[in-house]
N, C-alpha and C positions, 0 to 999 in steps of 0.2 A: 523246229522255229526258236532257235535259240537267238535270233537276231531280232523277234518280234518286239516293238516298242510300245504299242497302244493295241491293249483288249479290252474292250466293252462287250460284255454279256449278257445285261440287264435286260435285254429284249427277246433274248435266245429263248429254245425250246428245251436246250441241250440238258444233260442228268443235272442233277442240282449237288451232287456230290462234288467236293473241289480233289481233283485227284493229287497224289504226293508227287507227282512230275510235274507240277507246275511251278516248283521250286527250280526247276531247268531251264525257264525263260530267263534268263541272268542278263538280257538286256531290257527287260520291259521296265518302262516308265509308268505307266498308266494302266490299272487295273481295277475295273469297275464291274462290280458282283452284287450288285443292287437285286435283294432278294432271290439270289440263287444259292446260298448255302443250307441245307438243313443238318447236316454233320458236324463234326469237328472242323477246323481252319489246321491242315496239316503244318507240322515244324517246318518244314520245308518253303515255307511261304519267306521264311526267315533269309534266306539264300539270295533273293532278288535285291540285291543292295542298292540298286539303280532306283529305286521305285519310288517314287514323288508323288503320285495319286493312288490310294488306295480307298474304294468304297463296300463296305460289306452292311451297309445299311440295311433296313428291315429283313435282318437276316436270321434263320432261327440255329444257333451255334451251340454245337457242344460245349466247346470251350475254346478261349482265344490265346493262343501261345505268348511265349513271353518274348518270342523272338519278331515278334511285332514290333514290340519297343524299341529293336536293334537297329531298326530300319533308318540310318542318320540321314537319308536324303528326304525323308517325308516331309512335304509342306502342305500336303491335305489328307486329313485321316477322318474318313466319316464312317463313324460304328452308330449311329443316330437310330433310334428304336429298334436297337437289336436286341434279341431275346436269347441270352446265356444261360446255357441250364448250368454252368459249374463257375465258382467264384475262380476270381486271377487276380493277378496284379502285374500291370505294366509299368515296366523302368521308365519312368516320364525323363529320367536325366538323361539317356542318350537321344534324345527327341531335338533336333535343332527347324523347329516349325514355323513356319510362315502364317499358315492359317489352320485351325482346328474346332471341327465341327463334333462334337461329341457328345451322344446322349444315351448314356449307359444306365441297364437296368441292373447295375452290381452295386454293393456298398461296398468302398475301400475308402480310405482316407486319402484327402488330397495332399496333405501336408508333407509327407516323410521326404520325399525327393524331388518336389514339385522345383525348388530353389536352383536344382543342379541344372534343370533345362533352360534356363533363363540363357537370352543372348540377346544382342544390341539389334538385330535386325525382327523380331520378333513382331508383328504389326497388328495381328488377328487372334485372340485366344477364347474360344466359346467353350463352356464345359454345361451349357444350360440343360435342365431336365433331366440330370443325372441321379443318383443317391450316394452323391459324394457328402462325406460328415466329417467331422474334426474342424479346425479353423481355419481361417485364411491366412497362407503363408504370409511372410515380407515378400513384398512383390521387387526385391532389389534386381537388378540387372536387365529389367525389362524396358530401357531406354526410348526403344520405337514404337511402344505399344500403342494402337490406337481404339483397338476395341477389347473389353473385357468384360466376358458375361459371365457369370457364376447363378444366375437365376433358376428356382427352383431346385435346389438340392437341401440339404440336410444340415449345413456349414454353422457352426455357433460360437461361440467368444465373440470378442471382439473385431472390428476393423481396423487392420496395420494402419498407422498413418503412413507408414511408406507409401502408400496410394497415392498420397499428394506428393510425392516426385516424379510421377509419369507424366510427364509435359506435356507430351502429344497425345494423351487421352482424348478421344472424342466420342467415347460411348462408354459407361459403367453402367454394370445392371446386375445387382446382387437383390435383387426382388425375390420373398417366398422362400427365404430361411429364416434359422434361428438365432441370429446375429443379436449382440447385446451390447449394450456400452453408449458412448457418448459421442456424436460426428461434432468435432470441433474445425477450427477454420485451418489448422494443421491437416486433416484431411483432403481439403480443398483449394487451399492458398492457391496452390502453382497450378491448379487444373485449369488455363485461362482458354483450352481450346475444347472444352467440354461443353457438348452440345445435349447431349441425353443421358439423363442422372437418373435412374430409378430404383428405391431405395425401399420402397414398399413392402408390406408384410413382413416386419421384423420388429424386434423390440428394441428401436434405436430413439435417442433424442437428441438435440442439437445444444449445443451450448456454444450461441453467436448472440452478437448484438444485434436488437432490432433494428438499430441504425447503419450498420456497419457491414456491408454486402464481402462475401469474399468472392475473389477474382474469377469463380467459376461463371458467374451471372451476366459477364459480358457476352457471352455467346451462345449460352443455354437458350434452348426451343423447347425442352420437354423434360419436366420436374414433374415426378412420381413420388409423392411422402404418404402416399395412402395407406392406414392401418399402422402409423408407429407409436409412438410415446410421445406425440409432440402436446405441449400445452401453452397456456399464457394466449398472448395478442396474435395474430397473424401478422411478422416482421414486415415491418415496413419497406426495406430494400426487393422484398419481393415484386414489389409492383415499382418501386422506383427506380432501381436498376436491371432489369430484365425486357430490354426493348426488343428481343426476338421470341421472346416464350411464346409457343403455341399452344400447348398441353400444361396444365396446372392442376395437378391433384392433391387435396389436402383432406380429402374424406376420410372418416373415423378416426379423427384423432380427438383431443380432447380442447381444440383452441376455442375461445370465449372472448367474450369483449365486441365490437362494432367489428364490421370490414371496413379496414383500415383504407381512407380514399385513394391510397398511394395506388392501391389495385387497379385502380382507372387509368392508370398511364401504360396498361397491359393492350394496346390498341392493334396487336398480332393476335389476342388469344384465340383460339377458335373452342378449346375443350377447358370449361372451367367445373372442378369438382368441389364443393365447400360443404358436401351432405358429412351428417352425423356428427357435428361438433357441438358446440355450446355458444353458439353466436348469438348474439341478440343484436335491437337495434332496427335499423331500416334497410330494404333493400337501395342500394344509393341509384340514384338518377342517373349516373354516368354508365351503368349496366347496357344501358340504350345504345352508347357510341362503341360498344363492343363490335364494329361493322364487321370485322373478321368469322364472326358467326355465320354470316351468311354464306359461308363454303359448306355447309352441312354441317356445321359445328354441333355444342354439348351444352348447355347449362344445367348442372344439377346443384342445389341450394337447399335440400331436402334435408327432413329430419333432423333439424335443430331445436326447434320447439318453443325456442326462445324470443324471435322476432318480434317486436313490439307491432301492432297495429297501424298498417299503413297504408294509405290510399296509393293506387297505382299512380304515377304519373306519366303524362303524355310522352314524357321523354325518357321513360325508363322501361325498358325491355320492346317498346312495339317498333324500334327501327329493326331491330333484328328479323328479317325475313324469310331465312333460307333454314332454321334450326332442324337438326335430325334429331336430337334427343331434348326435351326438357321436362326437369322434375324439380317442383317446388313443393313437394309433397310434404304434410307435418311441421309446419311451421306455425306462426300466428299471423298469418298475413291477413289483411284485410283489404277492401275495396272491390271495386269493379274491374273484371276481366277488360280488356277495351275490346270495342266491338271492330269487325272490318279488317281486323289484324291477324297475322298468323296464330297469334294467343290461343284463337277461339278452334282452330285446328288442332289442337291437343288433346285427347281424351281425358275424361274426368279424374284416371289416376295421377295424372299429372299434376293436379290441385288439392288432392283428397287428403285432410285432416288441417285444414283451413277453415276455421267454423265460420269467420267472419269475411271471406271472400265471396264475391258474389257476383251474379251473370252467367252468362250460357257458355263455357267451353264448347268444345265440338261440333264445328259448323258440318262436319260430315257425318249425318246423323243415319244410321239404319233399324231397320226393325227391331233388330235382338238390343240394340241401345236404347230405345224410346223408354221404357221404365227406368233405366239407370240414370237416363237424362231427367225424368219428371223430377224422382227423388232428388236429384241434385236441387232443381230448380225449388221445389218446395223447401228445401231447408237452406238454398243459399240464395232467395230471392234478393234483390238489392232494393234500398228504402230509397223514396222517393227523391233524397237528397242528392242521390247520385247522378240522376237524370240531366 
């Protein structure tokens, strides 16, 4: 079988041990052993120098040999959800990767030889859901990179400003790490093609003008800044310069002040989360103009506690007819929930914690919810002037 080029054993019932003789398949370019290995991967796998695709995902390997890191033609390596019983270190510097889908359960530093593997053809680098620790290295030399996913790791330190030199980057996800420091205009200024940015669940802050947007906003349609260290007013440019924005998550920060009127310009917004901040004022009437939310979108403005009491205007919210999620809980909203609208189709949890809000939510009544509805009405019956 020395001339075999393609081998897919993921659906086979063959013995799960990978034999040493697999290295004799010198012409093999594609090898898929999904869920097939329960023992150590033999060192001889490194002899398959023509291998461009290697899938060992969801395997239980005793160890992974260093020779895997010497496969210089690999364009796809999938070790996702692998359960390795021994620590190892792959020599990243020998890879010339076009795509990389790694999800290891191993702890080792990302930084030492990461830069050495840079080349100007690498387009996708996904190291999500690992246990990589250490700092994010300078990303110099990855001029063709379009996707960089480092989310759900244990990375710390600051995000290098060299990220801002990745002019072809379209997707950047560094969520759920322990990164600290400040994101400034140098990080974002040259990312004019960026459409997906997820910085959530880090200890990051922004150092940008409220009025002057970075270039990234021209194309960005997904911006997730949930659970950062952001404070002050919501930047005006988020609404005024994001014509393509579909998802905006600013929840669990320390934003204060009123919802800026510039957010009313988000005509394509489908998911908006402003929950768990210190926002005050009124729910803008223009929220009813977010007609893109009719595509089963979500509106979450919960747990702000500081909204002034305001009546619902007919033009506010009622035009949104096909929301899949609505959470207005734990604010100080007041007024009557409009009848005959989708707003009545959400259950009581969507409105709880608003003692001056009145009317009847939940058109879809069931026997198990009758007592809850009666209790709501008893505490939230509308005064006659709302009729």
